[in-house]
ZADO-658821 format. One record per residue (C-alpha): residue number from 1; y, z, x. Coordinates in nm, 3 decimals. Last residue first. Layout:
{pt NUM,{Y,Z,X}},
...
//
This chain:
{pt 496,{-1.412,-2.453,-0.410}},
{pt 495,{-1.234,-2.184,-0.207}},
{pt 494,{-0.903,-2.353,-0.195}},
{pt 493,{-0.884,-2.329,-0.569}},
{pt 492,{-0.869,-1.955,-0.552}},
{pt 491,{-0.526,-1.984,-0.379}},
{pt 490,{-0.407,-2.175,-0.701}},
{pt 489,{-0.511,-1.880,-0.925}},
{pt 488,{-0.385,-1.617,-0.680}},
{pt 487,{-0.024,-1.715,-0.716}},
{pt 486,{-0.050,-1.603,-1.096}},
{pt 485,{-0.229,-1.280,-0.984}},
{pt 484,{0.038,-1.200,-0.749}},
{pt 483,{0.321,-1.271,-0.979}},
{pt 482,{0.184,-1.035,-1.233}},
{pt 481,{0.137,-0.752,-0.992}},
{pt 480,{0.479,-0.812,-0.846}},
{pt 479,{0.625,-0.792,-1.204}},
{pt 478,{0.449,-0.461,-1.241}},
{pt 477,{0.596,-0.341,-0.902}},
{pt 476,{0.934,-0.396,-1.036}},
{pt 475,{0.902,-0.279,-1.383}},
{pt 474,{0.756,0.056,-1.279}},
{pt 473,{0.932,0.113,-0.956}},
{pt 472,{1.281,-0.031,-1.008}},
{pt 471,{1.315,-0.023,-1.387}},
{pt 470,{1.123,0.296,-1.447}},
{pt 469,{1.311,0.451,-1.157}},
{pt 468,{1.637,0.396,-1.325}},
{pt 467,{1.525,0.559,-1.642}},
{pt 466,{1.403,0.858,-1.438}},
{pt 465,{1.736,0.884,-1.261}},
{pt 464,{1.780,0.735,-0.920}},
{pt 463,{1.916,0.874,-0.590}},
{pt 462,{1.668,0.689,-0.366}},
{pt 461,{1.492,0.990,-0.227}},
{pt 460,{1.441,1.180,-0.566}},
{pt 459,{1.357,0.875,-0.778}},
{pt 458,{1.132,0.701,-0.511}},
{pt 457,{0.943,1.026,-0.444}},
{pt 456,{0.883,1.072,-0.815}},
{pt 455,{0.739,0.729,-0.853}},
{pt 454,{0.528,0.738,-0.553}},
{pt 453,{0.362,1.056,-0.673}},
{pt 452,{0.219,0.854,-0.943}},
{pt 451,{0.153,0.985,-1.304}},
{pt 450,{0.510,0.892,-1.405}},
{pt 449,{0.468,0.529,-1.358}},
{pt 448,{0.318,0.245,-1.136}},
{pt 447,{0.256,-0.007,-1.419}},
{pt 446,{0.034,-0.291,-1.268}},
{pt 445,{-0.024,-0.240,-0.899}},
{pt 444,{-0.402,-0.182,-0.953}},
{pt 443,{-0.432,-0.545,-1.101}},
{pt 442,{-0.305,-0.685,-0.764}},
{pt 441,{-0.571,-0.506,-0.554}},
{pt 440,{-0.843,-0.582,-0.787}},
{pt 439,{-0.757,-0.955,-0.778}},
{pt 438,{-0.721,-0.937,-0.392}},
{pt 437,{-1.072,-0.793,-0.364}},
{pt 436,{-1.222,-1.020,-0.612}},
{pt 435,{-1.070,-1.328,-0.414}},
{pt 434,{-1.211,-1.193,-0.092}},
{pt 433,{-1.556,-1.180,-0.260}},
{pt 432,{-1.568,-1.553,-0.274}},
{pt 431,{-1.661,-1.679,-0.606}},
{pt 430,{-1.990,-1.872,-0.658}},
{pt 429,{-2.080,-1.638,-0.928}},
{pt 428,{-2.411,-1.510,-0.794}},
{pt 427,{-2.293,-1.300,-0.494}},
{pt 426,{-1.973,-1.174,-0.654}},
{pt 425,{-2.095,-1.024,-0.967}},
{pt 424,{-2.244,-0.708,-0.809}},
{pt 423,{-1.879,-0.617,-0.694}},
{pt 422,{-1.762,-0.614,-1.062}},
{pt 421,{-1.764,-0.231,-1.115}},
{pt 420,{-1.687,-0.135,-0.766}},
{pt 419,{-1.388,-0.366,-0.741}},
{pt 418,{-1.234,-0.203,-1.052}},
{pt 417,{-1.324,0.145,-0.909}},
{pt 416,{-1.179,0.086,-0.567}},
{pt 415,{-0.843,-0.084,-0.717}},
{pt 414,{-0.804,0.207,-0.960}},
{pt 413,{-0.850,0.476,-0.706}},
{pt 412,{-0.614,0.309,-0.462}},
{pt 411,{-0.339,0.244,-0.700}},
{pt 410,{-0.349,0.591,-0.845}},
{pt 409,{-0.192,0.667,-1.177}},
{pt 408,{-0.526,0.737,-1.359}},
{pt 407,{-0.467,0.585,-1.692}},
{pt 406,{-0.219,0.300,-1.631}},
{pt 405,{-0.397,0.243,-1.310}},
{pt 404,{-0.747,0.204,-1.485}},
{pt 403,{-0.603,-0.035,-1.718}},
{pt 402,{-0.462,-0.256,-1.448}},
{pt 401,{-0.776,-0.249,-1.233}},
{pt 400,{-0.981,-0.370,-1.536}},
{pt 399,{-0.726,-0.625,-1.613}},
{pt 398,{-0.709,-0.774,-1.259}},
{pt 397,{-1.091,-0.768,-1.230}},
{pt 396,{-1.113,-0.947,-1.561}},
{pt 395,{-0.845,-1.199,-1.456}},
{pt 394,{-1.055,-1.280,-1.135}},
{pt 393,{-1.378,-1.305,-1.330}},
{pt 392,{-1.225,-1.539,-1.588}},
{pt 391,{-1.098,-1.794,-1.332}},
{pt 390,{-1.444,-1.971,-1.287}},
{pt 389,{-1.642,-1.926,-1.605}},
{pt 388,{-2.006,-1.987,-1.674}},
{pt 387,{-2.138,-1.690,-1.507}},
{pt 386,{-1.935,-1.445,-1.694}},
{pt 385,{-2.177,-1.329,-1.947}},
{pt 384,{-2.486,-1.343,-1.761}},
{pt 383,{-2.323,-1.179,-1.454}},
{pt 382,{-2.180,-0.902,-1.657}},
{pt 381,{-2.517,-0.782,-1.751}},
{pt 380,{-2.667,-0.821,-1.420}},
{pt 379,{-2.372,-0.633,-1.255}},
{pt 378,{-2.406,-0.340,-1.507}},
{pt 377,{-2.772,-0.274,-1.401}},
{pt 376,{-2.753,0.092,-1.290}},
{pt 375,{-2.785,0.002,-0.917}},
{pt 374,{-2.442,-0.178,-0.906}},
{pt 373,{-2.266,0.094,-1.098}},
{pt 372,{-2.427,0.372,-0.899}},
{pt 371,{-2.337,0.189,-0.561}},
{pt 370,{-1.971,0.144,-0.691}},
{pt 369,{-1.951,0.509,-0.777}},
{pt 368,{-2.056,0.618,-0.432}},
{pt 367,{-1.822,0.369,-0.264}},
{pt 366,{-1.539,0.525,-0.454}},
{pt 365,{-1.665,0.855,-0.293}},
{pt 364,{-1.629,0.706,0.034}},
{pt 363,{-1.261,0.602,-0.029}},
{pt 362,{-1.184,0.942,-0.165}},
{pt 361,{-1.342,1.125,0.142}},
{pt 360,{-1.178,0.897,0.393}},
{pt 359,{-0.826,0.920,0.228}},
{pt 358,{-0.843,1.309,0.199}},
{pt 357,{-0.936,1.347,0.580}},
{pt 356,{-0.697,1.081,0.705}},
{pt 355,{-0.377,1.293,0.642}},
{pt 354,{-0.516,1.583,0.831}},
{pt 353,{-0.634,1.364,1.124}},
{pt 352,{-0.291,1.205,1.148}},
{pt 351,{-0.115,1.542,1.154}},
{pt 350,{-0.335,1.644,1.457}},
{pt 349,{-0.255,1.296,1.616}},
{pt 348,{0.100,1.362,1.575}},
{pt 347,{0.080,1.706,1.746}},
{pt 346,{-0.117,1.552,2.032}},
{pt 345,{0.143,1.283,2.088}},
{pt 344,{0.412,1.537,2.062}},
{pt 343,{0.245,1.731,2.351}},
{pt 342,{0.149,1.439,2.570}},
{pt 341,{0.519,1.325,2.623}},
{pt 340,{0.761,1.132,2.421}},
{pt 339,{0.798,0.774,2.550}},
{pt 338,{0.547,0.755,2.816}},
{pt 337,{0.289,0.963,2.603}},
{pt 336,{0.366,0.749,2.304}},
{pt 335,{0.316,0.425,2.500}},
{pt 334,{-0.020,0.544,2.600}},
{pt 333,{-0.123,0.673,2.258}},
{pt 332,{-0.007,0.328,2.111}},
{pt 331,{-0.222,0.135,2.346}},
{pt 330,{-0.524,0.345,2.290}},
{pt 329,{-0.473,0.319,1.906}},
{pt 328,{-0.462,-0.070,1.942}},
{pt 327,{-0.749,-0.097,2.148}},
{pt 326,{-0.947,0.116,1.902}},
{pt 325,{-0.803,-0.118,1.622}},
{pt 324,{-0.939,-0.430,1.796}},
{pt 323,{-1.278,-0.265,1.873}},
{pt 322,{-1.333,-0.130,1.501}},
{pt 321,{-1.202,-0.459,1.367}},
{pt 320,{-1.451,-0.677,1.580}},
{pt 319,{-1.233,-0.945,1.733}},
{pt 318,{-1.333,-0.830,2.100}},
{pt 317,{-1.695,-0.848,2.009}},
{pt 316,{-1.675,-1.186,1.843}},
{pt 315,{-1.483,-1.312,2.128}},
{pt 314,{-1.718,-1.201,2.389}},
{pt 313,{-2.021,-1.327,2.187}},
{pt 312,{-1.863,-1.675,2.129}},
{pt 311,{-1.924,-1.863,1.813}},
{pt 310,{-1.660,-2.126,1.682}},
{pt 309,{-1.730,-2.234,1.320}},
{pt 308,{-1.362,-2.315,1.270}},
{pt 307,{-1.342,-2.048,0.992}},
{pt 306,{-1.519,-1.809,1.206}},
{pt 305,{-1.279,-1.874,1.496}},
{pt 304,{-0.991,-1.809,1.267}},
{pt 303,{-1.139,-1.484,1.136}},
{pt 302,{-1.195,-1.354,1.482}},
{pt 301,{-0.831,-1.461,1.597}},
{pt 300,{-0.698,-1.265,1.281}},
{pt 299,{-0.887,-0.948,1.415}},
{pt 298,{-0.736,-0.980,1.765}},
{pt 297,{-0.385,-1.062,1.622}},
{pt 296,{-0.404,-0.737,1.418}},
{pt 295,{-0.492,-0.532,1.725}},
{pt 294,{-0.205,-0.700,1.926}},
{pt 293,{0.034,-0.625,1.649}},
{pt 292,{-0.067,-0.263,1.653}},
{pt 291,{-0.046,-0.225,2.031}},
{pt 290,{0.289,-0.415,2.035}},
{pt 289,{0.457,-0.200,1.788}},
{pt 288,{0.608,0.057,2.015}},
{pt 287,{0.673,-0.209,2.286}},
{pt 286,{0.893,-0.434,2.018}},
{pt 285,{1.084,-0.119,1.933}},
{pt 284,{1.128,-0.013,2.300}},
{pt 283,{1.278,-0.363,2.374}},
{pt 282,{1.508,-0.350,2.064}},
{pt 281,{1.636,0.002,2.131}},
{pt 280,{1.913,-0.083,2.387}},
{pt 279,{2.048,-0.364,2.151}},
{pt 278,{2.012,-0.144,1.837}},
{pt 277,{2.176,0.162,1.993}},
{pt 276,{2.478,-0.022,2.137}},
{pt 275,{2.576,-0.219,1.833}},
{pt 274,{2.884,-0.009,1.819}},
{pt 273,{2.806,0.053,1.444}},
{pt 272,{2.446,0.133,1.545}},
{pt 271,{2.561,0.466,1.686}},
{pt 270,{2.704,0.568,1.361}},
{pt 269,{2.391,0.463,1.172}},
{pt 268,{2.174,0.634,1.402}},
{pt 267,{2.336,0.976,1.366}},
{pt 266,{2.347,0.949,0.995}},
{pt 265,{1.978,0.834,0.983}},
{pt 264,{1.875,1.107,1.210}},
{pt 263,{2.023,1.359,0.977}},
{pt 262,{1.873,1.180,0.681}},
{pt 261,{1.528,1.202,0.843}},
{pt 260,{1.566,1.579,0.914}},
{pt 259,{1.651,1.628,0.559}},
{pt 258,{1.350,1.437,0.442}},
{pt 257,{1.118,1.626,0.665}},
{pt 256,{1.285,1.955,0.585}},
{pt 255,{1.214,1.896,0.214}},
{pt 254,{0.833,1.858,0.236}},
{pt 253,{0.692,1.571,0.068}},
{pt 252,{0.490,1.640,-0.254}},
{pt 251,{0.763,1.536,-0.480}},
{pt 250,{0.803,1.652,-0.837}},
{pt 249,{1.125,1.840,-0.780}},
{pt 248,{1.348,1.700,-0.507}},
{pt 247,{1.262,1.610,-0.168}},
{pt 246,{1.590,1.675,0.007}},
{pt 245,{1.899,1.515,-0.159}},
{pt 244,{2.097,1.463,0.168}},
{pt 243,{2.407,1.256,0.153}},
{pt 242,{2.376,0.933,0.345}},
{pt 241,{2.638,0.836,0.604}},
{pt 240,{2.827,0.517,0.499}},
{pt 239,{2.713,0.273,0.776}},
{pt 238,{2.982,0.123,0.995}},
{pt 237,{3.046,-0.238,1.000}},
{pt 236,{2.857,-0.510,1.194}},
{pt 235,{2.745,-0.685,0.897}},
{pt 234,{3.117,-0.740,0.779}},
{pt 233,{3.077,-0.999,0.499}},
{pt 232,{2.877,-0.756,0.270}},
{pt 231,{3.120,-0.465,0.369}},
{pt 230,{3.421,-0.658,0.277}},
{pt 229,{3.269,-0.751,-0.081}},
{pt 228,{3.189,-0.373,-0.139}},
{pt 227,{3.528,-0.247,-0.033}},
{pt 226,{3.649,-0.152,-0.380}},
{pt 225,{3.322,-0.011,-0.484}},
{pt 224,{3.308,0.233,-0.190}},
{pt 223,{3.409,0.540,-0.388}},
{pt 222,{3.214,0.415,-0.685}},
{pt 221,{2.897,0.381,-0.485}},
{pt 220,{2.909,0.745,-0.371}},
{pt 219,{2.984,0.860,-0.731}},
{pt 218,{2.688,0.682,-0.857}},
{pt 217,{2.459,0.816,-0.593}},
{pt 216,{2.601,1.181,-0.671}},
{pt 215,{2.559,1.131,-1.048}},
{pt 214,{2.202,1.003,-1.019}},
{pt 213,{2.162,0.630,-1.079}},
{pt 212,{2.027,0.463,-1.382}},
{pt 211,{2.250,0.601,-1.656}},
{pt 210,{2.607,0.521,-1.506}},
{pt 209,{2.476,0.275,-1.264}},
{pt 208,{2.357,0.046,-1.539}},
{pt 207,{2.091,-0.202,-1.427}},
{pt 206,{1.933,-0.489,-1.641}},
{pt 205,{2.279,-0.638,-1.666}},
{pt 204,{2.241,-0.994,-1.533}},
{pt 203,{2.291,-0.902,-1.182}},
{pt 202,{1.998,-0.645,-1.195}},
{pt 201,{1.776,-0.924,-1.360}},
{pt 200,{1.849,-1.170,-1.078}},
{pt 199,{1.783,-0.899,-0.820}},
{pt 198,{1.446,-0.853,-1.001}},
{pt 197,{1.363,-1.201,-0.993}},
{pt 196,{1.438,-1.228,-0.611}},
{pt 195,{1.254,-0.919,-0.525}},
{pt 194,{0.946,-1.042,-0.702}},
{pt 193,{0.957,-1.387,-0.547}},
{pt 192,{0.995,-1.269,-0.209}},
{pt 191,{0.739,-0.988,-0.226}},
{pt 190,{0.479,-1.219,-0.402}},
{pt 189,{0.546,-1.510,-0.154}},
{pt 188,{0.460,-1.279,0.141}},
{pt 187,{0.176,-1.083,-0.021}},
{pt 186,{-0.075,-1.372,-0.096}},
{pt 185,{-0.085,-1.548,0.237}},
{pt 184,{-0.069,-1.197,0.411}},
{pt 183,{-0.367,-1.090,0.211}},
{pt 182,{-0.551,-1.425,0.273}},
{pt 181,{-0.522,-1.369,0.664}},
{pt 180,{-0.600,-0.980,0.652}},
{pt 179,{-0.880,-0.996,0.419}},
{pt 178,{-1.044,-1.276,0.630}},
{pt 177,{-0.997,-1.089,0.947}},
{pt 176,{-1.135,-0.772,0.769}},
{pt 175,{-1.457,-0.945,0.683}},
{pt 174,{-1.522,-0.897,0.291}},
{pt 173,{-1.818,-0.680,0.215}},
{pt 172,{-1.706,-0.634,-0.152}},
{pt 171,{-1.702,-0.257,-0.113}},
{pt 170,{-1.571,-0.264,0.252}},
{pt 169,{-1.295,-0.517,0.197}},
{pt 168,{-1.169,-0.309,-0.107}},
{pt 167,{-1.157,0.001,0.106}},
{pt 166,{-0.982,-0.141,0.380}},
{pt 165,{-0.724,-0.314,0.144}},
{pt 164,{-0.661,0.033,-0.031}},
{pt 163,{-0.618,0.194,0.312}},
{pt 162,{-0.372,-0.050,0.434}},
{pt 161,{-0.500,-0.172,0.770}},
{pt 160,{-0.499,-0.457,0.660}},
{pt 159,{-0.286,-0.611,0.372}},
{pt 158,{-0.336,-0.635,0.004}},
{pt 157,{-0.390,-0.277,-0.130}},
{pt 156,{-0.138,-0.066,0.059}},
{pt 155,{0.104,-0.351,0.124}},
{pt 154,{0.167,-0.416,-0.237}},
{pt 153,{0.261,-0.062,-0.315}},
{pt 152,{0.492,-0.004,-0.017}},
{pt 151,{0.665,-0.347,-0.027}},
{pt 150,{0.713,-0.342,-0.402}},
{pt 149,{0.857,0.008,-0.426}},
{pt 148,{1.097,-0.030,-0.126}},
{pt 147,{1.222,-0.370,-0.239}},
{pt 146,{1.279,-0.209,-0.579}},
{pt 145,{1.471,0.078,-0.436}},
{pt 144,{1.678,-0.137,-0.214}},
{pt 143,{1.795,-0.364,-0.492}},
{pt 142,{1.844,-0.081,-0.719}},
{pt 141,{2.060,0.122,-0.491}},
{pt 140,{2.257,-0.162,-0.353}},
{pt 139,{2.371,-0.299,-0.688}},
{pt 138,{2.721,-0.173,-0.650}},
{pt 137,{2.764,-0.321,-0.279}},
{pt 136,{2.525,-0.392,-0.003}},
{pt 135,{2.684,-0.159,0.238}},
{pt 134,{2.609,0.140,0.020}},
{pt 133,{2.222,0.034,0.021}},
{pt 132,{2.202,0.101,0.403}},
{pt 131,{2.221,0.474,0.354}},
{pt 130,{1.967,0.461,0.075}},
{pt 129,{1.733,0.264,0.278}},
{pt 128,{1.757,0.497,0.554}},
{pt 127,{1.684,0.778,0.317}},
{pt 126,{1.389,0.573,0.180}},
{pt 125,{1.227,0.494,0.522}},
{pt 124,{1.095,0.829,0.638}},
{pt 123,{0.994,0.988,0.307}},
{pt 122,{0.837,0.655,0.201}},
{pt 121,{0.640,0.622,0.527}},
{pt 120,{0.521,0.970,0.496}},
{pt 119,{0.417,0.912,0.132}},
{pt 118,{0.226,0.603,0.229}},
{pt 117,{0.045,0.707,0.542}},
{pt 116,{0.150,0.480,0.820}},
{pt 115,{-0.108,0.201,0.907}},
{pt 114,{0.069,-0.013,0.641}},
{pt 113,{0.377,-0.071,0.848}},
{pt 112,{0.344,-0.443,0.926}},
{pt 111,{0.301,-0.650,0.621}},
{pt 110,{0.442,-0.468,0.319}},
{pt 109,{0.699,-0.256,0.504}},
{pt 108,{0.829,-0.543,0.705}},
{pt 107,{0.840,-0.776,0.380}},
{pt 106,{1.024,-0.510,0.191}},
{pt 105,{1.275,-0.460,0.469}},
{pt 104,{1.346,-0.822,0.527}},
{pt 103,{1.394,-0.897,0.155}},
{pt 102,{1.606,-0.583,0.074}},
{pt 101,{1.803,-0.637,0.398}},
{pt 100,{1.916,-0.982,0.297}},
{pt 99,{2.272,-0.903,0.193}},
{pt 98,{2.301,-0.594,0.438}},
{pt 97,{2.271,-0.834,0.758}},
{pt 96,{1.960,-1.024,0.881}},
{pt 95,{1.945,-0.942,1.243}},
{pt 94,{2.165,-0.639,1.265}},
{pt 93,{2.026,-0.477,0.949}},
{pt 92,{1.683,-0.535,1.051}},
{pt 91,{1.736,-0.367,1.399}},
{pt 90,{1.881,-0.056,1.215}},
{pt 89,{1.571,-0.058,0.984}},
{pt 88,{1.334,-0.092,1.284}},
{pt 87,{1.490,0.196,1.489}},
{pt 86,{1.460,0.420,1.204}},
{pt 85,{1.084,0.320,1.138}},
{pt 84,{1.001,0.356,1.504}},
{pt 83,{1.093,0.717,1.536}},
{pt 82,{0.835,0.789,1.801}},
{pt 81,{0.669,1.063,1.579}},
{pt 80,{0.615,0.790,1.290}},
{pt 79,{0.458,0.567,1.532}},
{pt 78,{0.228,0.832,1.646}},
{pt 77,{0.126,0.900,1.281}},
{pt 76,{0.066,0.534,1.215}},
{pt 75,{-0.165,0.502,1.493}},
{pt 74,{-0.358,0.786,1.375}},
{pt 73,{-0.382,0.651,1.023}},
{pt 72,{-0.497,0.317,1.155}},
{pt 71,{-0.776,0.470,1.369}},
{pt 70,{-0.899,0.705,1.099}},
{pt 69,{-0.905,0.417,0.840}},
{pt 68,{-1.095,0.179,1.072}},
{pt 67,{-1.338,0.469,1.180}},
{pt 66,{-1.442,0.525,0.827}},
{pt 65,{-1.428,0.162,0.714}},
{pt 64,{-1.785,0.020,0.721}},
{pt 63,{-1.999,0.314,0.813}},
{pt 62,{-1.783,0.530,0.566}},
{pt 61,{-1.865,0.273,0.280}},
{pt 60,{-2.227,0.276,0.355}},
{pt 59,{-2.265,0.663,0.371}},
{pt 58,{-2.096,0.737,0.029}},
{pt 57,{-2.299,0.455,-0.129}},
{pt 56,{-2.623,0.610,0.031}},
{pt 55,{-2.511,0.963,-0.084}},
{pt 54,{-2.466,0.843,-0.453}},
{pt 53,{-2.789,0.632,-0.453}},
{pt 52,{-2.996,0.918,-0.321}},
{pt 51,{-2.841,1.145,-0.575}},
{pt 50,{-2.924,0.923,-0.859}},
{pt 49,{-3.272,0.808,-0.738}},
{pt 48,{-3.531,1.054,-0.877}},
{pt 47,{-3.351,1.204,-1.174}},
{pt 46,{-3.281,0.873,-1.361}},
{pt 45,{-3.190,0.561,-1.183}},
{pt 44,{-3.265,0.345,-1.504}},
{pt 43,{-2.932,0.468,-1.668}},
{pt 42,{-2.827,0.806,-1.809}},
{pt 41,{-2.880,1.012,-1.480}},
{pt 40,{-2.692,0.752,-1.267}},
{pt 39,{-2.398,0.726,-1.486}},
{pt 38,{-2.363,1.105,-1.532}},
{pt 37,{-2.396,1.167,-1.156}},
{pt 36,{-2.136,0.883,-1.067}},
{pt 35,{-1.892,1.031,-1.324}},
{pt 34,{-1.947,1.377,-1.175}},
{pt 33,{-1.877,1.230,-0.818}},
{pt 32,{-1.570,1.060,-0.925}},
{pt 31,{-1.429,1.368,-1.093}},
{pt 30,{-1.483,1.579,-0.784}},
{pt 29,{-1.306,1.331,-0.549}},
{pt 28,{-1.027,1.284,-0.810}},
{pt 27,{-0.956,1.651,-0.803}},
{pt 26,{-0.967,1.793,-1.167}},
{pt 25,{-0.622,1.784,-1.331}},
{pt 24,{-0.774,1.847,-1.673}},
{pt 23,{-0.591,1.565,-1.867}},
{pt 22,{-0.543,1.304,-1.598}},
{pt 21,{-0.839,1.341,-1.356}},
{pt 20,{-1.092,1.489,-1.597}},
{pt 19,{-0.973,1.219,-1.846}},
{pt 18,{-1.010,0.927,-1.611}},
{pt 17,{-1.363,1.047,-1.495}},
{pt 16,{-1.477,1.076,-1.859}},
{pt 15,{-1.349,0.731,-1.941}},
{pt 14,{-1.538,0.572,-1.641}},
{pt 13,{-1.861,0.762,-1.722}},
{pt 12,{-1.824,0.691,-2.088}},
{pt 11,{-1.790,0.319,-2.032}},
{pt 10,{-2.073,0.307,-1.796}},
{pt 9,{-2.282,0.485,-2.059}},
{pt 8,{-2.183,0.264,-2.337}},
{pt 7,{-2.241,-0.072,-2.110}},
{pt 6,{-2.579,0.062,-1.995}},
{pt 5,{-2.687,0.178,-2.348}},
{pt 4,{-2.608,-0.169,-2.498}},
{pt 3,{-2.773,-0.392,-2.233}},
{pt 2,{-3.124,-0.270,-2.299}},
{pt 1,{-3.335,-0.051,-2.060}},
//
């Protein structure tokens, strides 16, 4: 089959998948399967091998990351039930003060909390961030909102065990230890630089509280405006209790969850004013996160041993991501039972299984599309065109993921699809697959907008208008996407 039909049919399959999702509101899983079927039937796979390739791609990706996603989501569900996020935010305020809270909270969310399902993490942490924003001053709302958006979205695709990062690593056969180390190397400066640039823009007039904040939020900041400088200096001062907004229209999150979180925020903030809760909760906080941190350390140790060419069967076994995350999950379950009893742990695990179901299926179907694309011959065509270039493939992956995200509105789907399209290029281009994974992840961050559930959750929970959310979420995360792909260029030189 000539190149042109393959290119045309691949483009039709991807465009049709996007149209089904966006225009006709067809479930992404069904849309991706239909796109895979069309592509297989119109390329050299034909009737005989199309379904076989789809099912094999589905099974291969599940074999690589199915248990990892399940273990990560279950750990996150138990951490959520224990109230560790609330404790963490109060601890960050005491350690770094309100002025540095946007940086510390964004880095913590982006690097540590990715085992928690994104919408759940947002519903838990946004009311706390909104309450803390009133201690920062007039620009508290945009600074905390942009920090939340950047940390949440970057973490899900760049850092293990974020579901996007797990899926990208599986599609491109990247060891999870390698994905973890290079993802951390990329995400930390990306978050710091992006939050700093957005803060500078807000101070130069990019933010207008009258039009960018909801009436309630603007009035609350106006009331404390005269004391803003005092609050910035007095890091041990009392929090202003957050007013409940619920989960306003457009949000998929249940209202009672947000309300309960706000109630806990108010109580926690008042106790934190004495310094008693934060000091007493510090050992519990470290203990709660210890199993997750230990699991990530086990995975990272395996990657470092591989890089140093150290081979030990026991170390290899313990550093295997499945073993490491299983140890982390068991440890989290034990701590959860000690702190809150068996019944609440079982309830949290039940919710975790519910959340992980759709993630697992969507990730696996993304693997089906990638398998059909690879078997259909697109990789051979692109390999011949881009074989003479070094940076072009990374920029191409970024651009494809960015375009797909603008159309579909899903960070995970766009990253998986972009990586699947260009995965066949990795072996013959002399480019390490981890670079393609990171490029796809950064590209999928570009232009988080009104088709994203995260956009509407940030608007309602952070007290912003749609115009304000376009600045903090759309502009902020897009800036992070650009910063990340720029930083990835010098990082890529380390692989040559």
